[in-house]
N, C-alpha and C positions, 0 to 999 in steps of 0.2 A: 478589550478585544479589537478595537478599531485599529489602535495604534500597534498592538502586539503582533496580530494576525494580518489584518489589511495592509498595514503599512510594513510588514515583514521584520518587525524589531525582534522576533523571535530567533532570527538568524543569528544575531549578536548575543543572546541570551548566554551566560556562562554555562547553564546546565544542559543547554543544547549542544555546545560545544563538547561537554563531557559525553552526552549521550551518542553523538556521532562516532565517538572512539571506544565506547564502552558498551558493555551489557550489564543488567542487573539494576540494584537499587543505591542510589546515593543521596546522602542527607544534604540538605542545603546549607549546612555548617562549613561545607567545603568552599561556598562562595566567601565567606568571612576569610579564610584562610587565604583565598586568592586575591583579597581586597587591593594589595599594593600592586599586583601586576596586570590589573584589568585594563582594557583599552577604554578610550573615550565612549565607543558605541556600547560597551558592555556596562559601563557605569551608567550610562542613559537608560539602559534596561532596568538596572537596579533602582534607580531614581523612579521610573515609572511605577515598578512594583511597589516601593514605598508609598507612592502617591495614593494608590488603591487598597493598601493595607495587606499587600501579598508579601510577608515578611517571613513566613517559616513554612517548611514543607520537605517533601522527598521526590526525587524524580527516579521514575524506572524507564530503563531502556531495554527495548526487546531485540533478541536475535533475529536476524532476517538473512535468508540464504542468498539474497540478491545483493551485490556490492552498490548498487544503483539507488537503494532506498533504505531508509531509517524510520524507526518508529519509537517513540516514547511517550510516556504520560507524566504530566507534572501534577503532584498532589499537593494543593495548598491548605494549609491549616486554617480553621475558622479564626475570625478575629478574637483577639484576647489571649491566644496560645502563643507561646514563646518557642524557639527551636529546641529548648531544653524540653518543654513539655511534649513536643512531637517526637523527640528521642524516646522518651518515656513509654509514650503509646506505641511507638514502633517496636520497642524492646517486648512488649507484651502481645501485639498483633501485627507485626511486620509480615510474617510468613502468610497469615490468612490475607493480608492486604494484596500482596504480591500475587496470590493465586486469582483474586478477583479481579485484578488488573490485567493479568494474563488472559482471562476469559474475555474480558471486555475488549481488548487487542485483537484477539482472534476473530472476535464478532465483527468489528469495526474493518477489518483487513480483508473480511470476506465480502464486503459491499463494493459495487462498482464505483470507479471514480468519475465524479459528475463533472466531467470537461465537456461541454456541449459540442465544442466544434470536433471532439475527438470520439463521440458516441458513435457507434456502429450500427448500421441496420440489422435487422434479424437474418437476413440473406448473407450480408457480409460477415457477420459473426459466425454463422453456421458454417459457411466456406472456410474461413480461418480454422474453425475447429477440427473440421476433417482433415485439412492440411496437417495442423498440429499432431493429429492422430497416425501421420504417415502415409495418408492417401494422395494418389496423384491427381492433377486436376480432371484426367478423365473419369477416375473412380469417383470424385466428388460431383461430376456432372451426372453420373449414372445414379448416385445415391439421392441427389436432390431433384432429380428428374429435369435436368437442364441441358442445355447444349454446353460444350466447352468454352465457346466463345463468351456465354452469359457468366459461366463460373469466372473466367478470367477477368470479366468486368467487375464483377463484384469484389475480386482480389484487388484490383486495380484502384477500385473507389476505396477500399479498406486501407490501402497504402496511403492515400491521398488524406483520408480522415485522420490517421494517426500519424501523418507527416513523416513518414518512413520512406525508404528507397527500395526496400527488398520485402518480399513476402515473409521471409524467416524473421525480419525485425518487427513485421507487423504481428506475427503471432507472439514474440516476446513481449512487445509492448501491451498488446491486449491482454496477454496473461497477467502481467505486472499491475495493470489497472484492473484486474479482476472482472474482465467483460466476458470472459468465457463462462459457459454454463456446462454443467456436469452432463455427459453423455450417459443416459441410461445403458445398463448393459444388454438389454433385450434390443435397444436401439442399435447398438453397435453390432449385435450378431446379425439384425436383419439387413443392415447396410452391407456388412461383409458378404452374406448369402447375394444380394443384389450385384455387388461387384463381381464375384465369382461367376455368377449366372451370366453376366454380360461379356465376361471375357470368354468363357465357354463357347458362347453363342457366335462370338467374333473370329474364334479360332478356324 
């Protein structure tokens, strides 16, 4: 894991290359077919796998609506199993394994990205959430019980934390990182009533 993840060798893994461009399940037998076409970096990954007994398995790549991210899971066969053994197991249980993998992916994808320097405070996240709902800065100030200047400060700090230039980019990046929480329907209705009441009082 130290070499594969921390030293980013996974970027050169043949199955990673496949997963970036495809969805679904792929047998690791594909790597054998590619052996004469592998780059030096890809060959180093395979050598690392052999060193630790990672010799047979399947990769499942998951579809994602965003072109900026990909997700896949590598399923490694236990020691002693050949790729032929894996193919027989997959023929019997492949569909169930894919379902379990999809459930695991959806659960993991819902977790926030643990990037310390990009974590939003509660106020920054809430301000961005309301902006993503189509509220104006004045609306957000009314909903959160803050001044417009304070809301703008939270949005500016959110942009800085996420290292983006615009609030729209901040909304997109926070959404991709799963930093948004679901706003309860009653919360949204109360907020809408507050905004309408505020607008009427200023009319």
